[in-house]
MARFI-726564 format. One record per residue (C-alpha): x, y, z; residue in three letters. Coordinates in steps of 0.25 Angstrom, whole numbers, plus 5000, padded with zeros to 4 digits. Each point is the difference from the previous one (the first is absolute). Last residue first. Example, Ala and Ser with C-alpha at 12.3 -4.5 7.8 and 13.67 -1.06 7.14 Angstrom:
// MARFI-726564
505549965029SER 499449865002ALA 
***
This chain:
// MARFI-726564
502849415012ASN 501050115003ARG 498950114997ILE 498749925002LEU 500349915012LEU 501150065008ARG 499850154996GLU 498549985002VAL 500249935013ALA 500950115006HIS 498950104995LEU 499049925008THR 500849985013LEU 500450145001VAL 498650064998ALA 499349905008ASN 501050025012ILE 499850154999GLU 498549985001ARG 500149915011VAL 500950095008HIS 499250005013ASN 501050045012LYS 500349945014ARG 499449864997GLY 501449935001ALA 499749954986ILE 499850144995HIS 501250065007GLU 501049904995ARG 499550004986ALA 500050154999MET 501450015006HIS 500649914989ASN 499350084989VAL 500450135006PHE 501549975000ASP 499849954985SER 499450144995ASN 499349944989TRP 499850034985PHE 501449974995PRO 499949855004SER 501249945007GLN 499749864996ARG 500549945013ALA 499150095008ARG 498849954992VAL 500449865002ASP 500150025015GLU 498650074999LEU 499549874994VAL 500449915011ASP 499650105011ASN 498650014994LEU 499849854998TYR 500449975014GLY 499050115005ALA 498949944992LEU 499249935011GLU 500350115011ARG 500350144997ARG 499850004985PHE 498649935004TRP 499650125009ARG 500150104989ARG 499649904989TYR 498649995007ALA 499049974990LEU 498649965005TYR 499450145001LYS 498650035004HIS 499749945014LEU 501549975003GLY 499950095012LEU 498849995008LEU 500249865006GLY 499950045014VAL 501049915007LYS 500949964989SER 500050134993HIS 500250085012LEU 501249915004ARG 500650034986ASP 499850155001LEU 500749995013LEU 501249934994PRO 500050114988ASP 500150115010LEU 501550024997PRO 499550044986SER 499250125004LEU 501150104998TRP 500449944987HIS 498650014994PRO 499149874998LEU 499650004986GLY 500049854996GLU 499149905008SER 499850075013TYR 499950144994LEU 499049964989TYR 499249925010ASP 499950125009PHE 499450084988LYS 499049894997PHE 499649985014THR 499750155001THR 499250004987GLU 499249885004CYS 499750055014PHE 499650144995VAL 499149944990ARG 499349925011GLY 499950125009LEU 499350084989THR 499049894997ASN 499749985015SER 499950155002LEU 498950034989GLY 499649894990LYS 500049855000SER 500049934986GLU 501550004998ARG 500450004985LEU 501350065003HIS 500849965013GLY 501450004994LEU 500149854998ASP 498650004994THR 498749985007PRO 499049894996ILE 498650054998ASN 500350054986GLY 500449854997LEU 498549965003VAL 499450124993SER 500749964987ASP 499950104988ASN 499550125007ASP 500849985012LYS 501349984993VAL 499850124991PHE 499650085011ARG 501449975007SER 500850034987ALA 499350134998ILE 500250045014LEU 501449975001PRO 500450154998SER 501350054994ARG 499550054987ARG 498550025005LEU 499950155002SER 500950024988GLU 499049944990PRO 500549874994VAL 500250014985ARG 501449954999PHE 499649875006ALA 499149984988LEU 501249984991ALA 500649915010VAL 498849915001ILE 499850004985GLU 501549964997ASN 500049895010ASP 501150035010LEU 499049975012TYR 499549874994PRO 501249935006THR 500749874994ARG 501349935002PHE 500349874994THR 500849925010VAL 501449975005GLN 501050094993THR 498850104999ARG 500150035015CYS 501450045000ALA 499850104989ALA 498750065007LEU 500850035013ASN 501150064991GLY 499050094992PHE 499550075013ILE 501050134998ASN 500250014985TRP 498849954993PRO 499050025012ILE 500550145005GLU 500250064986ARG 499049984989PHE 498849955008ALA 500250075014ALA 500550134995PHE 499050014989SER 498949975010VAL 500550115009PRO 500150104988HIS 501550065001VAL 500150145004ALA 499949965015GLY 501549975001ASN 500549855000THR 500849994988LEU 500650144999GLN 500450005015ALA 500749874998GLY 500750054988LEU 500550125007PRO 500449915012SER 500949914992VAL 501450055005ASP 501149904998ARG 500949945011CYS 501149914995PHE 501250065006GLU 499350015013PRO 499849855001ASN 498549985004ILE 499749945013LEU 500250125009GLN 498950084993PRO 499049905007SER 499049954990LEU 498750094999GLY 499349914991LEU 499450124992SER 498549984997LYS 499149924991PHE 499049935010THR 498850064994SER 498549985001VAL 499250104991GLY 498749945002ARG 499649934987LEU 501349974993ILE 500949995011GLU 499049925009GLY 499649914989GLY 501449974997PHE 499949855005VAL 498749945000GLY 500549874996THR 499749884990LEU 501149905000ARG 500049904989VAL 500849875002PRO 499049955011ALA 500249925013LEU 501549964997ARG 500250144994ARG 499750065014ALA 501149925007GLN 501050054989ALA 499450145003ASN 500449995014LEU 501549974998TYR 500150094988ILE 499550125008GLU 500749975013HIS 501450044995ALA 499450144998GLY 500950075011LEU 501249954993ILE 499750094988GLY 498950014989PHE 500550084988CYS 501349935000GLY 499849944987ASP 498749945005THR 500449854998ALA 501450025005TYR 499650085012VAL 498949905004THR 500849884997ARG 501250055008ASP 499150035012ALA 499349864999LEU 501349935000SER 500650075012GLU 498749985007PHE 499949854999ASN 500149975015SER 499150135003PHE 498949964990PHE 500149865004GLU 499550035014GLU 498750044994GLY 499450134994ILE 498549974999ARG 498949994990LEU 498650015006THR 499049924992ARG 498550044997HIS 499049924993ASP 498850084993LEU 498550015004GLY 500150165000SER 499750015015ALA 501149905002LYS 501050074991ALA 499750145007VAL 500149945014ARG 501449934996GLU 500450134995ALA 499750075013LEU 500849915008ARG 501249994990ALA 500050154998ASP 499950035015LEU 501249925002THR 500049865007GLU 501149955008GLY 501349924995GLU 501150004990LYS 499450114992GLY 498850014991ALA 499650014985PHE 498549994997THR 499349904991TYR 498749994992CYS 499649884990ILE 499250024987LEU 499849904989LYS 498449995001GLU 499950144995ASN 498750095001PRO 500450154998PRO 500650085011ARG 499250115005CYS 500250025015ALA 501349914999MET 500750104991ILE 499650125009MET 500549925012ARG 501349994993THR 500250155000ASP 499450035013LEU 501049935009GLY 500049885009GLY 500849924989THR 499749904990LEU 501049954989SER 498949944991ILE 500549874994GLY 499549964986ILE 500149864994LYS 500449994986SER 499250014988GLU 499850155003ALA 499050115000LYS 499850075013PHE 500850124997TYR 499050044988ARG 498849985010PRO 500550135007LEU 499850104989VAL 498550015000ARG 499850005015LYS 501150115001PHE 499450094989THR 498650005005GLU 500350035015GLN 501150104996PHE 499050074991GLN 499050015011ALA 501050055010GLU 500650104990PHE 498650064997ALA 499650015015GLU 501450075004ALA 499950094988THR 501049974988LEU 501350064997ALA 500350044986PRO 501049914992GLN 501350074997LEU 500849915008GLU 499649874992TRP 500650044987THR 501050085008GLU 500649865004PRO 500549984985PHE 499849884992PHE 500549944987TYR 501450055002LYS 501150024989GLN 501449964997LYS 500349974986HIS 501249904998CYS 500749994987LYS 500649874994GLY 499050004988ASN 498950005010GLU 499949995015PHE 498850065008SER 500050045014TRP 498750025007LEU 500150055015SER 498850015009GLY 500949995013GLY 501450044998PRO 501049894995LEU 501049985011LEU 501550034998GLN 501349925001VAL 501350074997GLY 500649995014ARG 499149915009PHE 499150045012LEU 498950054990THR 499450134996GLN 498650014995TRP 499750135007LYS 500449955014LEU 500849885006THR 499549945013CYS 500250015015GLY 499850155000PHE 501450065004THR 500949874999LEU 499349964987PHE 500150144994GLN 501550005003THR 500149864994VAL 499350054987GLY 500950124999GLU 501349925002GLU 499649894989ASP 500649875005PHE 500849924991ALA 499849884991ARG 499550074988LEU 501349984993GLU 499849855000PRO 498950004991LEU 499449864999ILE 499749975014ARG 499850155004LEU 498850014990LEU 499349875006ALA 500350055014LYS 499250124997ALA 498649934999GLU 498950014990SER 501150024989ALA 500550094990PHE 501250024991TYR 500050104988THR 501149984990ALA 501350054993ASP 500350135006LYS 499649955014THR 498650025007GLU 499749935013CYS 498649975005PHE 499249955012TYR 498649984997ILE 499149995013ARG 498649955001GLU 499650125010VAL 500350104989GLY 498750075004TYR 499350014986ARG 500449854997ASP 501249974991ASN 500550014985PHE 501049954990LEU 499550014986PHE 500649934988ALA 499950044985GLN 500349934987LYS 498650044996ARG 499649864996ARG 500949945011LYS 499250075011ASP 500749965013ILE 499450045013LEU 500950015012LEU 499350005014GLY 499850055013SER 498849985010PHE 499250055012LEU 498650014995GLY 499250074990ASN 500350004985LEU 499150094991LYS 501050114998GLU 501149904995PHE 499049954989PHE 499950154994ARG 501249974992ASN 499149904991ASP 498749985007LYS 499449874993GLU 501449934997GLU 500550045014TYR 498749945006LEU 500349884992HIS 501449995007VAL 499450025013LEU 498949894998TRP 501249904999SER 500250025014GLY 499349875006ALA 500049995015THR 499250125003GLN 499049984989GLY 499450064987VAL 499649914989GLU 500050074986HIS 498949984990GLY 499750154996LYS 498950015009ARG 500949955011ARG 501050114998LEU 498950115001GLU 499449935013ASP 501450005006ARG 500350154996THR 498750045006GLY 500149925013ARG 501450055004ASP 501249924998VAL 500949965011PHE 501549984997CYS 501049925008GLU 501550005002GLY 501149984989SER 499849994985PHE 500749964988LEU 499150034988LEU 500149954985ALA 499450054987ILE 500349944987ASP 499649865004GLY 498849994991GLN 499149955010GLU 500450115010ASN 501149985010CYS 500149995015PHE 501449965005PRO 499649975010GLN 499149905008GLY 500750025013ALA 499750155000ALA 498549985004LEU 500449915012SER 500049844999ASN 501449995004GLU 500650135006HIS 500850084989ALA 501450004994ALA 500450074987TRP 501050014989GLY 500250104989THR 500950034988TYR 499650104989ILE 500950054989GLY 498950014990MET 500549894991GLU 500449925013PRO 498549995005VAL 500249935013SER 499149935010TYR 500549935013VAL 499449915011GLY 499649995014SER 499049945010ASP 500250025015TYR 499649895010PHE 501549975003SER 500250145006GLU 500850134998HIS 500149994985GLN 500550144998MET 
***
């Protein structure tokens, strides 16, 4: 798990309790100071991720002489001494850990409420093995080095595994909010948190919710600006980073940046630069350069390996761009997940891969599971926080975290708990976010978002502005990724339209559909030749040959099929065959 030279690492074992652990963490991060022990040395904590303490808990610990900071984790052990088993309920953030209490001869394995800081595990008759990344288990337990057919079927249907399933036979994921205790050779599996705790809260009126959200967000946000290292704000043109900027606390160690493509300026980059300038902060545009394409094979392999296959070939840019971000600031503060938690934004749906791609002998039906996971019976905030984010969006986060310490206020326990109380009339509305920005920073409130929100003008001009933004957004999606087969022959015309008018490329800077036809066509052919030689049981080999020719020639758009084949091939080569 030591993916970079700037990682610290160590080991900690308690042989008399049968506990053997090792860890890796970014230098100067909270986890780099572990193991965290009390003064007597009889309580130890191994920890991954970050934890943000609320004001009341912090003040209570300080009254008792304990220092609380984001880069010193000893306060976590003291919090356990004060709260005993209620310690786990007090934790706030994205984390996992192993707490060892030598006095009781007990150990506790736990994770955050959402399961975003993953714990993979395997139970045998002799031991429980666990790791933050599946590859650590695969390395020491050879019997696990095989695909799990149900996990592969879920991956080919939704682009991710579901219900704490993994791609690997015999490897499972600890559900969010888990608390497993080990004592005298026995494991007791419990949970310290249940989503129903938040779901049963009564909804607020629109006025009450807006007032409470204003108070809560402004009180919570400063937690995420505390760090000894420099903080970079990953700034976009959307509402969620704008809310952060509108009420950010004073911090001289801030820099803003926005990811962009090879050339041109997206709306994100243009608007982010305006927002940063209005806030008195420096802004940089971090671009995909020619070396991205020349080193693509290595970047793709690193992405699949580091994320255990949760992020595929279409995510190779994430490590590349976040490595640039780390050179500016090792901590990345972002507005990601704000749309999912506060406004019901969702990208969780079936991939719709061509049925011809899958070997008929492998086909399995997961449609009942898909209907169960996506039907209206699930509370929308529960769906986002406890399903979509830890299952479907995890891969992006995992790649990002190899380079930078990732932070978002939108998974803070207080923010998510409050999101369950939004009235139905505002559940999918941007109004609360828009008013929040305008109320807290009128200058930022006068800069429109990438979808036309926050515009001052009313009436027809405002409506036309919104329609323009939404229309170009949809065209951008088609141009960069989603062009249907029957429109694929028009790709040269779209290229000319883009070069002449510049309307395409306003929103999206990733163009894997076109890159696989041009810059990455050689890579695609080379890998698919290896795929054909391996004779995978998953694919119809005749269609694999056909889809590559059709895509490169521009007759069809098979970018999703290409990603599925290349990703599982890389998983098999890097993680299973090693």
